[in-house]
C-alpha positions in Angstrom: -1.6 -24.6 -52.9 -4.4 -22.1 -52.6 -6.9 -24.9 -52.2 -4.6 -26.4 -49.5 -4.0 -23.2 -47.6 -7.6 -21.7 -47.8 -9.2 -23.9 -45.0 -6.5 -22.8 -42.6 -5.8 -19.3 -43.6 -9.5 -18.3 -44.2 -10.5 -19.6 -40.8 -7.7 -17.5 -39.1 -8.7 -14.4 -41.1 -12.4 -15.1 -40.3 -11.7 -15.3 -36.6 -9.4 -12.2 -36.5 -12.1 -10.1 -38.4 -14.9 -11.3 -36.1 -12.8 -10.5 -32.9 -12.0 -7.0 -34.2 -15.5 -6.3 -35.1 -16.7 -7.7 -31.5 -14.1 -5.3 -30.0 -15.2 -2.4 -32.1 -18.8 -2.9 -31.2 -17.9 -3.3 -27.4 -16.4 0.3 -27.6 -19.2 1.7 -29.4 -21.7 0.3 -26.9 -19.7 1.9 -24.1 -20.0 5.2 -25.8 -23.6 4.8 -26.3 -24.1 3.9 -22.7 -22.6 7.3 -21.5 -26.2 8.2 -21.3 -26.8 12.1 -20.8 -23.2 13.1 -21.3 -21.9 16.3 -22.9 -19.7 14.1 -25.4 -23.0 12.2 -26.6 -24.8 15.7 -27.5 -21.6 17.1 -29.0 -21.4 14.0 -31.1 -25.1 14.3 -32.1 -24.6 17.9 -33.0 -21.5 17.3 -35.1 -23.5 14.5 -37.0 -26.3 16.9 -37.9 -23.9 19.7 -39.0 -21.6 17.5 -41.1 -24.3 15.1 -42.5 -22.2 12.0 -41.2 -24.2 9.6 -39.2 -23.4 9.3 -35.5 -22.5 5.5 -36.0 -19.8 6.5 -38.4 -18.3 9.2 -35.9 -18.3 6.5 -33.3 -16.4 4.3 -35.7 -14.0 7.1 -36.4 -13.4 7.8 -32.7 -12.9 4.1 -32.0 -10.3 3.9 -34.7 -8.0 6.8 -33.3 -4.7 5.9 -31.9 -4.0 7.0 -28.3 -0.5 8.2 -27.3 0.5 6.1 -24.2 4.1 6.9 -23.7 7.3 8.6 -25.3 11.1 7.8 -24.9 14.0 9.6 -26.0 17.1 7.2 -26.2 20.8 7.9 -26.8 21.9 6.0 -29.9 25.5 5.2 -29.2 25.0 4.1 -25.5 21.2 2.9 -25.6 20.7 4.9 -22.3 17.3 6.5 -21.5 17.6 10.3 -21.6 14.0 11.2 -20.7 10.6 9.7 -20.8 6.8 10.4 -20.1 3.9 7.9 -19.8 0.3 7.8 -18.9 -1.1 5.6 -16.0 -2.7 3.3 -18.7 0.8 2.5 -20.3 1.5 0.2 -17.2 5.2 0.9 -17.6 6.9 -0.2 -14.3 10.6 0.2 -15.2 11.1 2.9 -18.1 14.9 2.2 -18.3 14.2 -1.5 -19.2 11.3 -0.8 -21.6 13.5 1.8 -23.4 16.4 -0.7 -23.5 14.4 -3.5 -25.0 12.6 -1.2 -27.5 16.1 0.2 -28.8 17.6 -3.3 -28.9 14.5 -4.5 -31.0 15.0 -1.8 -33.4 18.7 -2.2 -33.8 18.3 -5.9 -34.4 15.6 -5.5 -37.1 17.6 -2.7 -38.9 20.6 -5.0 -38.8 18.8 -7.9 -40.3 17.3 -5.6 -42.9 20.6 -4.2 -43.8 21.9 -7.7 -44.2 19.2 -8.9 -46.6 18.7 -5.9 -48.9 20.8 -3.9 -51.2 19.6 -0.5 -49.8 19.5 0.1 -46.1 16.1 1.1 -44.6 15.1 1.7 -41.1 12.0 0.4 -39.4 9.7 3.2 -38.1 6.6 1.1 -36.9 6.6 -2.0 -34.9 3.4 -3.7 -34.0 2.9 -6.3 -31.0 -0.5 -7.4 -30.2 -2.8 -4.5 -29.9 0.0 -2.0 -29.3 2.4 -0.1 -31.7 5.8 1.5 -31.5 6.6 4.3 -33.7 10.3 5.0 -33.8 12.1 8.2 -35.4 15.8 8.6 -35.6 17.7 12.0 -35.7 21.2 12.8 -35.0 22.3 11.0 -31.8 18.9 10.0 -30.3 15.8 7.9 -31.1 12.3 8.9 -30.3 10.2 6.0 -29.5 6.4 6.5 -29.2 4.1 3.8 -27.6 0.5 3.8 -29.1 -2.5 1.4 -28.7 -3.0 1.2 -32.5 -1.1 2.2 -35.7 -0.9 6.2 -36.0 -2.4 7.8 -39.2 -0.3 10.3 -41.2 -1.4 13.4 -39.3 -0.6 11.9 -35.9 3.0 10.8 -37.4 3.3 14.3 -38.7 2.6 15.8 -35.2 5.0 13.4 -33.5 7.7 14.2 -36.1 7.3 18.0 -35.6 7.5 17.7 -31.9 10.7 15.5 -32.1 12.2 18.0 -34.6 11.6 20.9 -32.2 13.3 18.9 -29.4 16.2 17.8 -31.4 16.9 21.3 -32.4 16.6 22.9 -28.9 18.7 20.0 -27.2 21.1 19.0 -29.9 24.2 19.8 -28.0 23.0 18.2 -24.8 22.0 14.9 -26.6 25.5 14.8 -28.2 27.4 15.2 -25.0 24.8 13.0 -22.8 26.8 10.9 -20.3 23.9 9.0 -18.5 23.4 11.6 -15.7 19.7 11.7 -15.5 19.8 14.5 -12.8 20.7 17.0 -15.5 18.3 20.1 -15.6 17.7 19.4 -19.3 16.2 15.9 -18.5 13.6 17.4 -16.3 12.8 19.9 -19.0 12.3 17.3 -21.5 10.2 15.2 -19.2 7.9 18.1 -18.6 7.6 18.8 -22.3 6.8 15.2 -23.3 4.2 15.0 -20.5 2.7 18.3 -21.8 2.7 16.9 -25.5 1.0 13.6 -24.4 -1.6 15.4 -22.5 -2.4 17.9 -25.3 -2.3 15.4 -28.2 -4.1 12.3 -27.0 -6.6 11.5 -29.6 -8.9 9.2 -27.4 -10.5 9.9 -24.1 -8.4 8.6 -21.1 -11.0 5.9 -20.6 -14.7 5.8 -21.8 -15.6 4.4 -18.4 -14.2 7.6 -16.8 -16.9 9.7 -18.9 -19.7 9.5 -16.7 -23.2 11.2 -17.1 -24.1 13.9 -14.7 -25.4 12.2 -11.5 -27.5 14.6 -9.4 -27.5 11.8 -6.7 -23.8 12.4 -6.3 -24.4 16.0 -5.1 -27.3 15.1 -2.9 -25.1 12.5 -1.2 -22.4 15.1 -0.7 -24.9 17.7 0.6 -26.3 15.0 3.0 -22.8 14.0 4.3 -21.9 17.6 4.9 -24.9 18.1 7.0 -24.2 14.9 8.8 -20.6 16.1 9.4 -21.9 19.4 10.7 -24.4 17.7 12.9 -21.6 15.3 14.4 -19.4 18.4 15.1 -22.1 20.2 16.9 -22.9 17.1 19.0 -19.2 16.8 19.8 -18.8 20.4 20.8 -21.8 19.8 23.1 -20.2 16.7 24.6 -17.0 18.6 25.2 -18.8 21.5 27.0 -20.8 19.1 29.2 -17.6 17.2 30.1 -15.9 20.5 31.0 -18.8 21.5 33.1 -18.8 18.1 35.1 -15.1 18.7 35.9 -15.4 22.2 36.8 -18.3 21.3 39.5 -16.1 18.5 40.6 -13.1 20.7 41.0 -15.0 23.4 43.0 -17.4 21.3 45.2 -15.6 17.9 45.3 -18.9 16.3 44.4 -19.2 13.7 41.5 -21.7 14.6 39.0 -22.6 13.5 35.5 -24.7 15.1 32.7 -26.7 12.9 30.5 -29.1 13.2 27.6 -32.5 11.7 28.4 -35.7 12.0 26.2 -34.2 15.0 24.3 -33.0 17.1 27.4 -30.0 17.2 29.5 -30.3 16.1 33.1 -27.4 16.6 35.8 -27.2 13.5 38.0 -25.4 13.5 41.3 -25.4 12.3 44.9 -24.4 14.9 47.2 -22.3 14.3 50.4 -23.4 17.5 51.9 -26.6 19.7 51.1 -24.8 22.9 51.0 -23.3 21.9 47.7 -26.5 22.1 46.0 -26.4 25.9 45.9 -22.9 26.0 44.5 -23.9 23.6 41.7 -26.9 26.0 40.9 -24.4 28.9 40.7 -22.1 27.2 38.5 -25.0 26.2 36.1 -26.2 29.8 36.1 -22.9 30.9 34.6 -23.0 28.2 32.0 -24.5 28.8 28.5 -26.6 25.6 28.9 -28.2 26.9 32.2 -31.6 26.7 30.6 -31.0 23.3 28.8 -29.9 21.3 31.9 -32.4 19.9 34.5 -31.2 19.0 38.0 -31.5 15.4 39.2 -29.6 15.5 42.6 -30.1 13.4 45.8 -28.3 12.7 49.0 -25.8 10.0 49.6 -26.7 6.4 49.6 -26.3 6.1 53.4 -28.5 9.0 54.0 -31.1 7.8 51.6 -31.1 4.4 53.4 -31.6 5.8 56.8 -34.4 7.9 55.4 -36.2 5.1 53.9 -35.9 3.0 57.0 -37.2 5.6 59.1 -40.1 6.3 56.8 -40.9 2.6 56.7 -41.1 2.5 60.6 -43.4 5.7 60.6 -45.5 3.9 57.9 -45.8 0.7 59.8 -47.1 2.7 62.8 -49.7 4.6 60.6 -50.2 1.8 58.1 -53.9 1.3 59.1 -54.6 5.1 58.6 -52.7 5.5 55.3 -54.8 5.4 52.1 -54.3 3.3 49.1 -53.1 6.3 47.2 -50.3 7.1 49.8 -49.2 3.6 49.7 -48.9 3.7 45.9 -46.9 6.9 46.1 -44.6 5.3 48.7 -43.8 2.3 46.4 -42.9 4.7 43.5 -40.7 6.5 45.8 -38.8 3.4 46.8 -38.4 2.4 43.2 -36.8 5.8 42.5 -34.5 5.0 45.3 -33.5 1.8 43.9 -32.9 3.2 40.5 -30.6 5.8 42.1 -28.7 3.2 43.7 -28.4 1.3 40.4 -27.0 4.4 38.7 -24.5 4.8 41.6 -23.3 1.3 41.0 -22.8 2.1 37.4 -20.8 5.3 38.4 -18.7 3.0 40.5 -18.1 0.7 37.4 -16.9 3.7 35.4 -14.6 4.8 38.1 -13.1 1.3 38.0 -12.5 1.8 34.3 -10.7 5.1 34.9 -8.4 3.5 37.4 -7.6 0.8 34.9 -6.7 3.4 32.4 -4.5 5.1 34.8 -2.7 1.9 35.4 -2.2 1.6 31.8 -0.7 4.9 31.5 1.9 4.1 34.4 3.0 1.1 32.2 3.3 3.0 29.2 5.4 5.6 31.1 7.7 2.8 32.2 8.0 1.4 28.6 9.0 4.8 27.3 11.6 5.3 30.0 13.1 1.9 29.3 12.7 2.0 25.5 16.2 2.8 24.7 17.7 0.1 27.1 15.2 -2.4 25.7 16.0 -1.6 22.0 19.7 -2.1 22.6 19.2 -5.4 24.5 17.1 -6.6 21.6 19.9 -5.6 19.2 22.6 -7.2 21.3 20.6 -10.4 21.6 19.8 -10.7 17.8 23.4 -10.1 16.8 25.4 -11.7 19.6 27.4 -13.9 17.1 27.4 -11.4 14.1 30.8 -10.1 13.2 29.4 -7.1 11.5 27.5 -5.8 14.7 29.2 -3.1 16.8 27.8 -3.6 20.3 29.0 -0.1 21.5 27.3 2.0 18.7 24.6 -0.6 18.0 25.2 -0.4 14.4 26.3 -2.7 11.6 29.8 -2.2 10.0 30.7 -4.1 6.9 34.3 -3.0 6.7 35.6 -6.5 6.6 33.2 -7.5 3.6 35.1 -5.4 1.1 32.0 -4.4 -0.9 33.6 -2.2 -3.4 36.7 -2.5 -5.7 38.9 0.6 -6.1 37.1 3.5 -8.0 33.9 1.2 -8.5 30.4 2.2 -7.6 28.9 -1.2 -8.2 28.9 -3.5 -5.1 30.0 -7.3 -5.6 26.6 -9.3 -5.8 27.7 -12.1 -3.6 29.0 -9.9 -0.8 25.9 -7.7 -1.2 23.7 -10.7 -0.5 25.7 -11.5 2.7 25.2 -7.8 3.7 21.4 -8.2 3.0 21.1 -11.1 5.5 22.2 -9.0 8.4 20.3 -6.0 7.2 17.1 -7.7 7.2 17.5 -8.9 10.8 18.4 -5.3 11.8 15.3 -3.8 10.3 13.2 -6.7 12.0 14.4 -5.6 15.4 13.9 -2.0 14.7 10.5 -2.4 13.3 9.1 -3.2 16.7 10.2 0.2 17.8 9.3 2.2 14.5 7.2 4.9 16.2 10.2 6.1 18.1 12.8 6.0 15.4 13.8 9.2 13.5 15.8 7.6 10.7 18.0 4.7 9.5 21.2 5.8 7.9 23.0 3.8 5.2 26.5 5.4 5.4 29.2 4.8 2.6 32.9 5.5 3.1 35.9 5.6 0.6 39.6 5.2 1.2 41.8 8.5 1.3 43.3 8.2 -2.1 42.1 10.6 -4.8 40.4 14.0 -4.8 38.0 14.5 -1.7 35.3 15.9 -3.6 35.4 13.1 -6.0 35.4 10.6 -3.1 32.5 12.3 -1.5 30.4 12.1 -4.7 31.7 8.4 -5.2 30.4 7.3 -1.7 27.1 8.9 -2.3 26.4 6.9 -5.5 27.6 3.7 -3.8 25.1 4.3 -1.0 22.3 4.9 -3.4 23.2 1.8 -5.5 23.1 -0.4 -2.3 19.6 1.0 -1.5 18.5 0.5 -5.0 19.5 -3.1 -4.8 17.7 -3.6 -1.5 14.4 -1.9 -3.0 14.1 -5.1 -5.2 14.3 -7.4 -2.2 10.7 -7.8 -0.8 12.0 -8.8 2.7 13.7 -5.4 2.9 11.4 -3.1 0.9 8.4 -4.4 2.6 9.7 -3.9 6.2 7.7 -1.4 8.3 10.7 0.9 8.6 11.9 0.9 5.0 10.6 4.4 4.5 13.0 5.6 7.3 16.1 4.7 5.5 18.3 7.6 4.3 21.6 7.3 2.3 24.7 9.5 2.8 28.2 9.5 1.4 30.7 10.3 3.9 33.8 10.4 1.5 37.1 9.8 3.0 36.0 10.4 6.7 37.0 8.0 9.2 39.5 5.7 7.3 40.1 2.2 8.8 43.7 2.3 10.3 45.4 -0.9 11.2 48.8 -0.6 12.9 49.2 3.0 11.8 48.5 2.1 8.1 45.2 2.5 6.3 43.3 -0.5 5.3 42.0 0.9 2.0 39.9 -2.2 1.2 38.2 -1.9 4.7 38.0 2.0 4.3 35.8 1.4 1.2 32.9 0.3 3.5 29.2 0.6 4.3 27.9 1.2 7.7 24.2 1.2 8.9 23.0 2.9 12.1 19.8 4.5 13.5 18.9 7.6 15.5 15.8 7.7 18.1 13.3 10.4 17.8 14.2 11.7 21.4 12.0 14.9 21.0 8.9 12.5 20.4 9.7 10.3 23.2 10.3 13.3 25.6 7.1 14.8 24.6 5.1 11.7 25.2 6.6 11.2 28.5 5.9 14.8 29.5 2.2 14.5 28.4 1.8 11.3 30.4 3.5 12.9 33.4 1.3 15.9 33.3 -1.8 13.7 33.3 -0.4 12.2 36.6 
């Protein structure tokens, strides 16, 4: 038998050992590649003082188990009481993981009890590279998730922590009824997170331990200097723009300030020469009076007449003019042409401003008609939908009878019907998201029973419906999903038919929305003030 099995088992064992050694060497290489890190020199100092080689210390660090998550589970019901986990644990649904771990432990213990004379309980379960360490005490289990088998010291620490928790919360564990909003649950979670943070044997991630990098601080310093420079330039731009507006408001002339060749120049074509003195006075009062040079001329019509008259005089005196004067005249003409070109650019800028003004007018009209357009969109989308109320523009599922008497769990088939209308409702509202304040998911009960109990019952019903919708990507990925709020209305507004309450219809769900009218009014006010 040995001869027959050796080629198979020997190969499997050899492959497993080779893979384990490869993973161990990768871990050691990662630690060595940390470079000039504090951890590296601490390890070297420890090796010198203890007489143990640095390689052995690296091997010891690589073998330590790391605590990833902890769960406390009620034995009798299998409910999760409290949990804590690290980001590396990749635990998406703690309740499901806890239920599965508890079920696995019960299954194995039942099997052992049915095949052995003496009953024994499983404490350690290994799966792949991970390990579950399970302790039982009183009415609860403690399940610890680790990335390898814990040694004796680590198991002792976990047992001591579990014993202190059981001693402090024994009465709460005994009477636990599934209410995860209890104050003790929050306290337990905080204790477990603190324990995981203070008893983790391995660094969070070797890749997170990076050597000191001076380039990082140099980059931060340069980035800070750049941000300061940009802020300073923006301040100058704002001040120059304010100065332009002040000159235009007091003189009626259109001027611009540009930066050319490292200095600021005020350009303008004046309608009246007398405005030149007013502009000089305004510049004198400005903090940039010594930094702004003037480049002001007369209007285009005046310049054209001046050029034509000059050209006529030049023609009469052409024979007497020197070559130097002719050259100067050409330069002057070129300057005038350049000024005309700048004027054309200013005209183009004015056209853009007018276009922006027209856009603002269209925006104002859209804001004023927003509510009407939204209601029209809803009426059109739900024209033949029996659950749509065209007067309140809401969805009312009274006829669907989602809940049975006293139940907080909706019927899945009817909930799917509700989801179809809800998706379409959210699609319409998504186009108006910036102006919607909230989307309310309201739950009602019938008038039987205690009013406070009915209030709590409807709150739980509303939360269960939203929890169901959170798993539907067509709803949870909607742009307005974050605006959905739940509220239990209790026995308010019962459904009365012919003077008698329709209790099945009273146990209903309504969905409605509210517009952010303050925001809409503020936007309208801002646009109108610009007018």
